[in-house]
DSSP file (Angstrom, degrees, kcal/mol; ACC not computed):
  #  RESIDUE AA STRUCTURE BP1 BP2  ACC     N-H-->O    O-->H-N    N-H-->O    O-->H-N    TCO  KAPPA ALPHA  PHI   PSI    X-CA   Y-CA   Z-CA
    1    1 A M              0   0    0      0, 0.0     2,-0.4     0, 0.0    20,-0.0   0.000 360.0 360.0 360.0 131.8    0.0    0.0    0.0
    2    2 A F        -     0   0    0      2,-0.0    20,-2.6     0, 0.0     2,-0.5  -0.979 360.0-153.0-125.0 139.1    1.3    3.4   -1.0
    3    3 A L  E     -A   21   0A   0     -2,-0.4     2,-0.4    18,-0.2    18,-0.2  -0.954  13.8-171.4-110.0 127.8   -0.2    6.8    0.0
    4    4 A F  E     -A   20   0A   0     16,-2.3    16,-2.7    -2,-0.5     2,-0.6  -0.924  15.4-145.6-115.3 143.4    0.4    9.7   -2.4
    5    5 A I  E     +A   19   0A   0     -2,-0.4    62,-3.4    14,-0.2     2,-0.3  -0.950  32.2 164.4-106.9 121.1   -0.4   13.3   -1.7
    6    6 A V  E     -A   18   0A   0     12,-2.8    12,-3.1    -2,-0.6     2,-0.4  -0.779  32.9-124.0-127.1 170.9   -1.5   15.1   -4.8
    7    7 A S  E     - b   0  69A   0     61,-2.4    63,-3.2    -2,-0.3     2,-0.5  -0.921  19.3-152.8-115.6 149.7   -3.2   18.3   -5.7
    8    8 A V  E     -Ab  15  70A   0      7,-2.7     7,-3.1    -2,-0.4     2,-0.5  -0.982   1.4-153.8-126.8 123.3   -6.3   18.4   -7.9
    9    9 A K  E     +Ab  14  71A   0     61,-3.0    63,-3.0    -2,-0.5     2,-0.4  -0.851  19.0 171.3 -97.2 126.9   -7.3   21.4  -10.0
   10   10 A W  E >   -Ab  13  72A   0      3,-2.5     3,-2.6    -2,-0.5     2,-0.1  -0.976  61.7 -46.5-137.9 121.9  -11.0   21.7  -10.8
   11   11 A Q  T 3  S-     0   0    0     61,-0.6    61,-0.0    -2,-0.4    62,-0.0  -0.372 123.6 -23.7  52.0-119.6  -12.4   24.9  -12.4
   12   12 A K  T 3  S+     0   0    0     -2,-0.1     2,-0.3    -3,-0.1    -1,-0.3   0.389 121.7  92.7 -99.3   3.8  -10.7   27.8  -10.6
   13   13 A E  E <   -A   10   0A   0     -3,-2.6    -3,-2.5     2,-0.0     2,-0.5  -0.704  56.3-158.3-102.2 150.2  -10.1   25.8   -7.4
   14   14 A L  E     -A    9   0A   0     -2,-0.3     2,-0.7    -5,-0.2    -5,-0.2  -0.978   6.2-158.6-126.1 116.8   -7.0   23.9   -6.4
   15   15 A F  E     -A    8   0A   0     -7,-3.1    -7,-2.7    -2,-0.5     3,-0.3  -0.854  16.3-164.0 -96.7 115.4   -7.4   21.2   -3.8
   16   16 A Q  E     +     0   0A   0     -2,-0.7    -9,-0.2    -9,-0.2   -10,-0.0  -0.631  61.1  25.9 -99.6 158.1   -4.0   20.5   -2.2
   17   17 A A  E    S+     0   0A   0     -2,-0.2     2,-0.5     1,-0.2    -1,-0.2   0.914  71.3 165.6  59.4  49.0   -3.0   17.5    0.0
   18   18 A V  E     -A    6   0A   0    -12,-3.1   -12,-2.8    -3,-0.3     2,-0.3  -0.853  30.9-133.3 -93.6 126.3   -5.5   15.1   -1.5
   19   19 A E  E     -A    5   0A   0     -2,-0.5     2,-0.5   -14,-0.2   -14,-0.2  -0.587  15.8-163.6 -84.3 138.8   -4.6   11.5   -0.5
   20   20 A I  E     -A    4   0A   0    -16,-2.7   -16,-2.3    -2,-0.3     2,-0.8  -0.987   4.7-159.9-117.5 119.6   -4.5    8.6   -3.0
   21   21 A D  E >   -A    3   0A   0     -2,-0.5     3,-2.0   -18,-0.2   -18,-0.2  -0.876   3.9-161.2 -96.9 106.5   -4.5    5.2   -1.4
   22   22 A T  T 3  S+     0   0    0    -20,-2.6    37,-0.3    -2,-0.8    38,-0.2   0.567  85.7  66.9 -71.1  -6.8   -3.2    3.0   -4.2
   23   23 A S  T 3  S+     0   0    0    -21,-0.3    -1,-0.3     2,-0.1   -20,-0.1   0.588  95.0  71.9 -84.8  -9.2   -4.5   -0.2   -2.5
   24   24 A Q  S <  S-     0   0    0     -3,-2.0    35,-0.2     1,-0.1     5,-0.1  -0.723  95.5 -98.0-102.1 153.2   -8.1    1.2   -3.2
   25   25 A P    >>  -     0   0    0      0, 0.0     3,-1.3     0, 0.0     4,-0.9  -0.261  34.8-110.0 -64.3 159.0   -9.8    1.3   -6.6
   26   26 A A  H 3> S+     0   0    0     31,-0.5     4,-2.1    29,-0.5     3,-0.2   0.785 115.5  70.2 -60.2 -27.8   -9.7    4.6   -8.4
   27   27 A Y  H 3> S+     0   0    0     28,-1.3     4,-1.9     1,-0.2    -1,-0.3   0.852  93.0  56.5 -60.3 -33.8  -13.5    4.9   -7.8
   28   28 A V  H <> S+     0   0    0     -3,-1.3     4,-1.7     2,-0.2    -1,-0.2   0.899 106.0  50.4 -64.0 -40.3  -12.7    5.5   -4.1
   29   29 A F  H  X S+     0   0    0     -4,-0.9     4,-2.0     1,-0.2    -2,-0.2   0.904 108.3  52.6 -63.0 -41.3  -10.5    8.5   -5.1
   30   30 A K  H  X S+     0   0    0     -4,-2.1     4,-1.9     1,-0.2    -1,-0.2   0.863 105.9  54.2 -63.4 -35.1  -13.3    9.8   -7.2
   31   31 A C  H  X S+     0   0    0     -4,-1.9     4,-1.9     2,-0.2    -1,-0.2   0.873 105.7  53.0 -66.4 -35.9  -15.6    9.5   -4.2
   32   32 A Q  H  X S+     0   0    0     -4,-1.7     4,-1.5     1,-0.2    -2,-0.2   0.923 109.2  48.9 -61.2 -43.6  -13.1   11.7   -2.2
   33   33 A L  H  X S+     0   0    0     -4,-2.0     4,-2.8     1,-0.2     6,-0.4   0.844 105.7  57.8 -67.1 -32.3  -13.3   14.3   -4.9
   34   34 A Y  H  X S+     0   0    0     -4,-1.9     4,-2.5     1,-0.2    -1,-0.2   0.916 104.6  51.6 -61.0 -42.8  -17.1   14.1   -4.8
   35   35 A D  H  < S+     0   0    0     -4,-1.9    -1,-0.2     1,-0.2    -2,-0.2   0.854 116.1  41.4 -61.7 -34.6  -16.9   15.1   -1.1
   36   36 A L  H  < S+     0   0    0     -4,-1.5    -2,-0.2    -5,-0.1    -1,-0.2   0.862 131.8  18.6 -80.1 -37.2  -14.7   18.0   -2.0
   37   37 A T  H  < S-     0   0    0     -4,-2.8    -3,-0.2     2,-0.2    -2,-0.2   0.685  88.6-123.7-113.3 -22.9  -16.4   19.3   -5.1
   38   38 A G     <  +     0   0    0     -4,-2.5    39,-1.9    -5,-0.4    -4,-0.2   0.517  66.2 135.5  83.9   4.9  -19.9   18.0   -5.3
   39   39 A V        -     0   0    0     -6,-0.4    -1,-0.3    37,-0.3    37,-0.2  -0.791  58.4-124.6 -87.8 117.4  -19.2   16.5   -8.7
   40   40 A P    >   -     0   0    0      0, 0.0     3,-2.1     0, 0.0     4,-0.5  -0.291  20.0-116.1 -60.4 145.9  -20.6   12.9   -8.8
   41   41 A P  G >  S+     0   0    0      0, 0.0     3,-1.2     0, 0.0   -10,-0.0   0.833 114.0  59.2 -52.6 -37.0  -18.0   10.2   -9.8
   42   42 A E  G 3  S+     0   0    0      1,-0.3    13,-0.0     3,-0.0    -3,-0.0   0.680 107.8  46.9 -70.4 -14.4  -19.8    9.3  -13.0
   43   43 A R  G <  S+     0   0    0     -3,-2.1     2,-0.3    32,-0.1    -1,-0.3   0.401  91.0 106.0-102.9   1.2  -19.4   13.0  -14.2
   44   44 A Q    <   -     0   0    0     -3,-1.2     2,-0.5    -4,-0.5    30,-0.2  -0.638  45.3-172.3 -87.0 136.6  -15.7   13.3  -13.3
   45   45 A K  E     -C   73   0A   0     28,-2.4    28,-2.6    -2,-0.3     2,-0.6  -0.971  11.7-169.5-122.3 112.7  -13.0   13.2  -15.9
   46   46 A I  E     -C   72   0A   0     -2,-0.5     7,-2.5     7,-0.4     2,-0.5  -0.913  11.4-145.2-110.3 120.3   -9.6   13.1  -14.2
   47   47 A M  E     +CD  71  52A   0     24,-3.3    24,-1.2    -2,-0.6     2,-0.3  -0.721  24.4 169.4 -87.8 124.7   -6.6   13.7  -16.3
   48   48 A V  E >   - D   0  51A   0      3,-2.9     3,-2.5    -2,-0.5     2,-0.1  -0.848  53.3 -67.8-122.4 165.0   -3.5   11.7  -15.4
   49   49 A K  T 3  S+     0   0    0     -2,-0.3     3,-0.0     1,-0.3    15,-0.0  -0.328 125.0  17.0 -55.3 119.7   -0.3   11.4  -17.4
   50   50 A G  T 3  S-     0   0    0     -2,-0.1     2,-0.3     1,-0.1    -1,-0.3   0.468 128.5 -44.6  97.4   1.5   -1.2    9.4  -20.4
   51   51 A G  E <  S-D   48   0A   0     -3,-2.5    -3,-2.9     2,-0.0     2,-0.3  -0.986  85.3 -22.2 148.4-155.3   -5.0    9.7  -20.4
   52   52 A L  E     -D   47   0A   0     -2,-0.3     2,-0.6    -5,-0.2    -5,-0.2  -0.716  56.1-114.3 -99.1 146.6   -8.1    9.6  -18.2
   53   53 A L        -     0   0    0     -7,-2.5    -7,-0.4    -2,-0.3     2,-0.2  -0.690  32.7-155.6 -79.6 121.2   -8.5    7.9  -14.9
   54   54 A K    >   -     0   0    0     -2,-0.6     3,-1.8     1,-0.1   -28,-0.2  -0.648  26.1-113.3 -95.7 156.6  -11.0    5.0  -15.2
   55   55 A D  T 3  S+     0   0    0      1,-0.3   -28,-1.3    -2,-0.2   -29,-0.5   0.813 117.5  39.7 -58.4 -32.4  -12.9    3.6  -12.2
   56   56 A D  T 3  S+     0   0    0    -30,-0.2    -1,-0.3   -31,-0.1    -3,-0.0   0.130  86.2 143.2-105.5  20.4  -11.1    0.3  -12.4
   57   57 A A    <   -     0   0    0     -3,-1.8     2,-0.7     1,-0.1   -31,-0.5  -0.249  53.0-124.2 -63.9 147.3   -7.6    1.7  -13.2
   58   58 A D    >>  -     0   0    0      1,-0.1     3,-1.6   -33,-0.1     4,-0.6  -0.854  14.9-151.4 -93.1 113.6   -4.6    0.0  -11.7
   59   59 A W  H >>>S+     0   0    0     -2,-0.7     3,-1.2   -37,-0.3     4,-0.7   0.821  91.3  63.8 -57.0 -33.6   -2.7    2.7   -9.8
   60   60 A S  H 345S+     0   0    0      1,-0.3    -1,-0.3   -38,-0.2     3,-0.2   0.766 102.8  48.6 -66.4 -23.4    0.7    1.0  -10.4
   61   61 A T  H <45S+     0   0    0     -3,-1.6    -1,-0.3     1,-0.2    -2,-0.2   0.564 100.4  66.9 -90.1  -8.9    0.4    1.5  -14.2
   62   62 A L  H <<5S-     0   0    0     -3,-1.2    -2,-0.2    -4,-0.6    -1,-0.2   0.698  91.4-136.6 -88.3 -19.7   -0.5    5.2  -14.0
   63   63 A G  T  <5 +     0   0    0     -4,-0.7     2,-0.2     1,-0.2    -3,-0.1   0.835  32.2 179.1  69.3  32.0    2.8    6.5  -12.7
   64   64 A V      < -     0   0    0     -5,-0.6     2,-0.3   -16,-0.0    -1,-0.2  -0.475  10.5-158.5 -67.8 136.4    1.2    8.8  -10.1
   65   65 A K    >   -     0   0    0     -2,-0.2     3,-1.9     1,-0.0     2,-0.1  -0.830  26.5 -87.1-119.4 156.1    3.9   10.6   -8.2
   66   66 A Q  T 3  S+     0   0    0     -2,-0.3   -60,-0.2     1,-0.3   -62,-0.1  -0.363 114.2  11.8 -56.5 130.8    4.0   12.4   -4.8
   67   67 A G  T 3  S+     0   0    0    -62,-3.4    -1,-0.3     1,-0.2   -61,-0.2   0.473  90.3 153.0  80.2   2.1    3.0   16.1   -5.2
   68   68 A Q    <   -     0   0    0     -3,-1.9   -61,-2.4   -63,-0.2     2,-0.5  -0.292  42.6-128.7 -65.5 149.6    1.7   15.6   -8.7
   69   69 A K  E     -b    7   0A   0    -63,-0.2     2,-0.3   -61,-0.1   -61,-0.2  -0.899  23.7-166.5-102.3 124.6   -1.1   17.9  -10.0
   70   70 A L  E     -b    8   0A   0    -63,-3.2   -61,-3.0    -2,-0.5     2,-0.4  -0.789  11.8-138.3-105.9 153.1   -4.1   16.2  -11.5
   71   71 A M  E     -bC   9  47A   0    -24,-1.2   -24,-3.3    -2,-0.3     2,-0.4  -0.933  16.6-166.7-113.9 133.8   -6.8   18.0  -13.5
   72   72 A M  E     -bC  10  46A   0    -63,-3.0   -61,-0.6    -2,-0.4     2,-0.4  -0.963   4.2-170.8-122.1 138.7  -10.5   17.3  -13.0
   73   73 A M  E     + C   0  45A   0    -28,-2.6   -28,-2.4    -2,-0.4     2,-0.2  -0.942  33.3 100.6-121.5 148.6  -13.4   18.3  -15.3
   74   74 A G        -     0   0    0     -2,-0.4     2,-0.4   -30,-0.2   -30,-0.1  -0.695  59.3-101.7 151.7 157.6  -17.1   17.9  -14.4
   75   75 A T        -     0   0    0    -32,-0.2     2,-0.1    -2,-0.2     3,-0.1  -0.870  32.4-125.3-109.4 139.6  -20.1   19.8  -13.2
   76   76 A A        -     0   0    0     -2,-0.4   -37,-0.3   -37,-0.2   -38,-0.1  -0.364  35.2 -92.9 -76.2 156.4  -21.4   19.6   -9.7
   77   77 A D        -     0   0    0    -39,-1.9     2,-0.3     1,-0.1    -1,-0.1  -0.393  46.3-104.9 -64.2 145.9  -25.0   18.7   -8.9
   78   78 A E        -     0   0    0      1,-0.1     2,-0.4    -3,-0.1    -1,-0.1  -0.549  36.4-112.0 -71.9 137.0  -27.3   21.6   -8.6
   79   79 A I        -     0   0    0     -2,-0.3     2,-0.3     1,-0.1    -1,-0.1  -0.579  33.5-120.7 -72.0 125.9  -28.2   22.3   -5.0
   80   80 A I        -     0   0    0     -2,-0.4     2,-0.3     1,-0.0    -1,-0.1  -0.522  26.7-144.3 -73.4 128.0  -31.8   21.6   -4.5
   81   81 A K        -     0   0    0     -2,-0.3     3,-0.1     1,-0.1    -1,-0.0  -0.658  18.8-108.3 -93.2 148.4  -33.7   24.6   -3.3
   82   82 A A        -     0   0    0     -2,-0.3    -1,-0.1     1,-0.1     4,-0.0  -0.457  47.1 -94.2 -68.6 145.0  -36.6   24.4   -0.9
   83   83 A P        -     0   0    0      0, 0.0    -1,-0.1     0, 0.0     3,-0.1  -0.308  25.1-133.8 -61.2 145.6  -40.0   25.1   -2.5
   84   84 A E  S    S+     0   0    0      1,-0.2     2,-0.5    -3,-0.1    -2,-0.1   0.857  95.1  38.4 -68.7 -34.1  -41.1   28.7   -2.3
   85   85 A K  S    S-     0   0    0      3,-0.0    -1,-0.2     0, 0.0     3,-0.1  -0.974  83.5-141.2-122.0 127.0  -44.6   27.6   -1.2
   86   86 A G        -     0   0    0     -2,-0.5    -2,-0.0     1,-0.2     2,-0.0  -0.180  39.6 -71.9 -76.9 174.0  -45.1   24.7    1.2
   87   87 A P        -     0   0    0      0, 0.0     2,-0.5     0, 0.0    -1,-0.2  -0.332  42.3-137.8 -66.8 149.5  -47.9   22.2    1.0
   88   88 A V        -     0   0    0     -3,-0.1     2,-0.3    -2,-0.0     5,-0.0  -0.948  15.5-148.5-110.8 123.4  -51.4   23.3    1.9
   89   89 A F    >>  -     0   0    0     -2,-0.5     3,-1.7     1,-0.1     4,-0.6  -0.645  21.2-121.2 -92.5 148.8  -53.4   20.8    3.9
   90   90 A M  G >4 S+     0   0    0      1,-0.3     3,-1.3    -2,-0.3    -1,-0.1   0.856 112.6  59.9 -56.4 -36.8  -57.1   20.6    3.6
   91   91 A E  G 34 S+     0   0    0      1,-0.3    -1,-0.3     7,-0.0     7,-0.1   0.756 101.0  56.2 -64.1 -23.2  -57.5   21.4    7.3
   92   92 A D  G <4 S+     0   0    0     -3,-1.7    -1,-0.3     2,-0.1    -2,-0.2   0.601  89.6  94.3 -85.8 -11.4  -55.8   24.8    6.7
   93   93 A L  S << S-     0   0    0     -3,-1.3     5,-0.0    -4,-0.6    -3,-0.0  -0.420  88.7 -96.5 -77.9 153.9  -58.2   25.8    4.0
   94   94 A P     >  -     0   0    0      0, 0.0     4,-1.9     0, 0.0     3,-0.4  -0.330  43.0-104.7 -61.9 156.7  -61.3   28.0    4.7
   95   95 A E  H  > S+     0   0    0      1,-0.2     4,-1.8     2,-0.2     5,-0.1   0.849 119.6  54.3 -56.5 -39.7  -64.4   25.9    5.1
   96   96 A E  H  > S+     0   0    0      1,-0.2     4,-1.8     2,-0.2    -1,-0.2   0.908 109.8  46.9 -63.3 -41.4  -65.8   26.9    1.7
   97   97 A E  H  > S+     0   0    0     -3,-0.4     4,-2.6     1,-0.2    -1,-0.2   0.818 107.3  57.7 -71.1 -30.1  -62.7   25.7   -0.1
   98   98 A Q  H  X S+     0   0    0     -4,-1.9     4,-2.4     2,-0.2    -1,-0.2   0.910 106.5  49.1 -63.5 -41.1  -62.7   22.5    2.0
   99   99 A V  H  X S+     0   0    0     -4,-1.8     4,-2.4     2,-0.2    -2,-0.2   0.926 111.9  48.2 -64.4 -44.7  -66.2   21.7    0.6
  100  100 A V  H  X S+     0   0    0     -4,-1.8     4,-2.4     1,-0.2    -2,-0.2   0.927 112.8  48.2 -61.6 -45.5  -65.1   22.4   -3.0
  101  101 A A  H  X S+     0   0    0     -4,-2.6     4,-2.3     1,-0.2    -1,-0.2   0.892 111.7  49.9 -63.2 -40.0  -62.0   20.2   -2.6
  102  102 A L  H  X S+     0   0    0     -4,-2.4     4,-2.5     2,-0.2    -1,-0.2   0.898 110.4  49.7 -66.5 -41.0  -64.0   17.4   -1.0
  103  103 A V  H  X S+     0   0    0     -4,-2.4     4,-2.1     2,-0.2    -2,-0.2   0.915 111.4  49.3 -64.4 -42.5  -66.5   17.5   -3.9
  104  104 A Q  H  X S+     0   0    0     -4,-2.4     4,-1.4     1,-0.2    -2,-0.2   0.912 111.7  49.3 -62.2 -42.4  -63.7   17.4   -6.5
  105  105 A F  H  X S+     0   0    0     -4,-2.3     4,-1.8     1,-0.2     3,-0.3   0.927 110.4  50.2 -61.6 -46.0  -62.2   14.4   -4.7
  106  106 A M  H  X S+     0   0    0     -4,-2.5     4,-2.0     1,-0.2    -1,-0.2   0.879 108.7  52.0 -63.3 -38.1  -65.5   12.6   -4.5
  107  107 A T  H  < S+     0   0    0     -4,-2.1    -1,-0.2     1,-0.2    -2,-0.2   0.794 110.1  50.0 -71.8 -25.4  -66.1   13.1   -8.3
  108  108 A L  H  < S+     0   0    0     -4,-1.4    -1,-0.2    -3,-0.3    -2,-0.2   0.863 120.9  31.5 -77.2 -36.0  -62.7   11.7   -9.2
  109  109 A W  H  <        0   0    0     -4,-1.8    -2,-0.2    -5,-0.1    -3,-0.1   0.614 360.0 360.0-101.6 -14.3  -62.9    8.5   -7.1
  110  110 A F     <        0   0    0     -4,-2.0    -3,-0.2    -5,-0.2    -2,-0.1   0.425 360.0 360.0-125.9 360.0  -66.6    7.6   -7.1
């Protein structure tokens, strides 16, 4: 097992001191980058010397070196926003609207 400390450039950010555990699959490294960047592993393209890092890559064949800079491309997931308007429960409606809603419900199901 070898641990390498590398830096990863993504967009305008540079993440320094990112650990690579060469006894783990490359997918584990991609999961680490997901924690840092929010880019899901399936959307990551990581450039290493000689090509792209694949999920099942053998670290020993890639020639990764201590302190090496890797480049990552990919877009992060959009942060889900809370709805502007919350759910309205029937009990919260005025009595007249409750009757209308109940009649509509009854005509749909019966």
